[in-house]
C-alpha positions in Angstrom: -1.3 -6.9 19.8 1.4 -5.6 21.6 2.9 -9.4 22.7 3.0 -10.3 19.6 4.7 -7.1 18.0 7.1 -6.9 21.1 8.0 -10.7 19.8 8.7 -10.4 16.8 11.2 -7.7 17.1 13.6 -10.1 17.7 14.0 -10.9 13.8 15.7 -7.3 13.4 13.1 -6.9 10.5 11.0 -3.1 10.5 7.6 -3.6 11.1 4.6 -2.0 9.6 1.1 -1.8 11.6 -2.1 -1.6 9.7 -4.5 1.3 12.1 -6.6 3.9 11.5 -6.8 5.0 15.5 -4.7 7.4 16.6 -4.5 5.7 20.3 -3.4 2.3 18.5 -0.6 4.5 16.2 1.2 5.7 19.4 0.6 2.3 21.7 2.6 0.8 18.5 5.1 3.3 17.7 6.0 3.0 21.3 6.7 -0.5 21.2 9.0 -0.3 18.1 6.6 -0.5 14.9 8.7 1.4 12.1 5.7 2.1 9.9 2.0 2.7 10.2 -0.2 1.9 7.3 -3.7 3.7 7.4 -6.1 2.9 5.2 -7.5 6.5 6.4 -4.5 8.2 5.4 -4.3 9.8 8.5 -7.5 11.7 8.4 -8.5 10.9 11.9 -8.3 13.4 14.1 -4.8 13.1 16.2 -3.6 10.7 13.7 -0.7 13.2 12.3 0.3 14.1 15.4 0.4 10.2 16.5 2.9 10.1 13.9 4.2 13.4 13.4 6.0 12.9 17.0 7.9 10.1 15.8 10.7 8.9 13.3 8.4 6.7 11.7 7.4 5.8 8.3 3.7 6.1 7.2 1.6 4.6 4.4 -1.2 7.1 3.1 -3.6 5.0 1.3 -6.9 6.0 -0.9 -9.9 4.7 0.3 -13.4 5.8 -1.4 -16.0 5.7 1.0 -15.5 3.1 4.5 -14.5 -0.5 4.4 -17.9 -2.4 5.3 -19.6 -0.5 2.3 -16.5 0.9 -0.5 -17.4 -1.8 -3.0 -21.5 -0.9 -3.0 -20.8 1.4 -5.7 -17.8 3.0 -5.9 -18.0 6.0 -8.7 -15.0 8.4 -10.0 -14.9 11.0 -13.4 -11.4 10.6 -13.7 -9.7 7.8 -11.1 -6.5 8.6 -12.0 -7.0 12.5 -11.4 -9.1 12.1 -8.1 -6.5 9.7 -6.3 -3.5 11.6 -7.3 -4.9 14.6 -5.9 -6.0 13.5 -2.7 -2.5 11.5 -2.0 -1.1 14.9 -3.0 -3.4 16.6 -0.4 -2.4 14.2 2.3 1.5 14.3 1.6 1.0 18.1 2.0 -0.6 17.4 5.1 1.7 15.2 6.3 5.2 17.8 5.5 3.1 20.6 7.8 2.4 17.8 10.3 6.4 17.6 10.9 6.6 14.5 8.8 9.6 14.4 6.5 8.8 13.5 3.1 11.5 10.6 2.9 9.0 8.8 5.4 6.3 9.0 3.3 4.8 6.1 1.0 1.6 6.2 -1.0 -1.0 3.2 -1.8 -3.2 4.0 -4.7 -6.0 1.3 -3.0 -6.2 -1.1 -5.6 -9.6 -2.9 -4.8 -10.6 0.0 -2.3 -13.8 1.6 -3.1 -12.2 0.8 -7.0 -14.1 -1.3 -10.0 -11.6 -3.7 -12.1 -11.2 -0.4 -14.4 -10.6 1.6 -12.0 -7.6 -0.9 -10.3 -6.7 -1.0 -13.8 -5.9 2.6 -14.5 -4.2 3.2 -11.5 -2.0 0.2 -12.4 -1.2 1.6 -15.4 -1.0 5.2 -13.8 2.0 3.9 -11.4 5.0 5.4 -13.1 3.1 8.6 -12.9 2.2 8.2 -8.9 5.9 7.2 -8.1 7.0 10.7 -9.1 4.7 12.0 -6.1 6.3 9.4 -3.3 7.2 5.5 -2.9 4.4 3.5 -3.8 3.2 0.0 -1.9 0.8 -1.6 -4.4 -0.9 -4.3 -2.9 -2.5 -6.9 -5.9 -2.2 -10.2 -4.3 -5.1 -12.6 -4.2 -7.8 -9.5 -4.6 -10.9 -9.6 -6.7 -9.4 -7.9 -9.8 -6.7 -10.7 -9.8 -10.0 -13.2 -10.0 -11.4 -11.5 -12.4 -8.7 -11.3 -14.7 -7.7 -14.9 -14.4 -11.2 -16.2 -14.0 -10.1 -17.8 -10.5 -13.0 -17.3 -8.2 -11.4 -19.1 -5.1 -8.2 -16.4 -3.5 -6.1 -19.3 -2.6 -5.8 -20.5 -6.6 -4.4 -16.5 -7.4 -1.3 -17.4 -6.8 0.2 -16.9 -10.4 -1.6 -14.3 -11.2 -0.7 -12.5 -8.3 3.3 -13.0 -8.7 2.4 -11.7 -12.3 0.7 -8.5 -11.2 3.7 -7.9 -8.9 6.7 -8.5 -11.1 4.3 -6.1 -13.5 3.9 -3.6 -10.4 7.7 -3.3 -9.8 8.8 -3.1 -13.4 6.6 -0.2 -13.1 7.6 1.7 -10.5 6.4 0.3 -7.3 8.6 0.3 -4.5 7.2 -1.9 -1.9 5.2 -5.1 -3.0 2.4 -6.1 -0.4 2.1 -9.7 -1.0 0.8 -13.1 0.8 2.8 -15.4 -1.0 6.3 -14.4 -0.2 8.6 -17.2 -1.1 7.1 -17.2 -4.3 6.9 -13.5 -5.2 10.6 -13.1 -4.0 12.0 -16.1 -6.1 9.6 -14.2 -9.2 11.7 -11.0 -9.0 15.1 -12.5 -8.2 14.5 -14.5 -12.0 13.3 -11.1 -13.2 16.0 -9.1 -12.2 18.8 -11.3 -13.6 17.2 -11.8 -16.5 16.6 -7.9 -17.0 20.3 -7.1 -15.8 21.8 -9.5 -18.3 19.6 -7.6 -21.2 20.9 -4.3 -20.5 
């Protein structure tokens, strides 16, 4: 991983690394990564310190359960309330560990221990969630897009993914995690120009 990270730094763009492991966090941050994207929201022992000792940003994601079992039987009494409470608590833990709020991004965890109805409720709550911290929204090619469009193959979910990305941007998402970068960027460019003309 480190040779790849070091090689792509020549592109001159901020690099984010997905990891739950504090040792990996320390290594990639030392090698120049600008953000840690942690599906465990820095709950592993030593994770808060690994990020807190640097000036890197962090994305805190909500996930019910573990990656291998999270979709077996996810259940919530109030998905928006529970995810919001979790993210508020993790933001507070980060701030207490010396991580500036301006370096914190949150991810509701679409598709991570969520049913379709949970994903939809969280998507509709993006305006409220974005008041906590900048929101990263990752809908691209996920099963919820397949369920909403009837497209079983992930490669057939481009239009649905772009539609979800536009909706997320319109409703408060600051960062979009996508597979189809060019298509999403073009759609955003057109949408923003049309929005600007209307205003």
